[in-house]
C-alpha angles and dihedrals in degrees: 000000000000117000112236114257116257111243117263111255117235134160140223113239114179103318096332133094109218131193117196106232117260133136094281092050089048089056089053091053089050088056089056103265126139134338122274117238131160094342093311135101110230113204126203111237091255091051092050093047088051095046091046091047090050091049091240095123138022116212122213131192106255098227105032097032088222111152114242123217121217093265096052092045090053092050093050093046104037105026094115095028120062089175091072090062092049092046088051091053092054092044093051092049092052092047091049086058093056103259129135107232126200133173115264129212099233103017133046095257146359114218130207136181141055094079135336098301118105120205138201120215128208121187116226121188114219107236096024121104122258124169132226086237091060091048092049088049092055091044091052091049092049089050094049088053092046092237134127116252116230119188112206103204111200119194132203092272089052094248108150124214117186119215127186110222124201140155119268109234111199111200099176133142115266 
């Protein structure tokens, strides 16, 4: 029986989770995690939360070398940004469904996998106002990029429902 892998050791420096580059870290990068910079893999908060929750990495305080549990890491990286936690919930849901999820310039995420189609995901909070103008702007951007637009609607109980949004093209007689 194969022994389970030890978690990769990373550290929290300022507001970033950093993994020193090695073969295991390169494998994480190939699976769509983080951004390479100066022989290190920098993780977004939601990526770090996911990898800690899955037992793939263990994060230590940079100065004190104290290990941080998921709860402590969430507090340190999203204390002033509730959006980070919401983003994590959507990220985790997409990863659990087998997608590779990357940050997008104009949307919350760009999603790859399960066929050739690429998707852009925008998070919408139930009960918060959004405008038709904003939705049309998102849709125009997705069409320019030749990608499908997915709205991740998250409710007060943090349940997530995904909707595909597209333009209606009427080709009637008239």
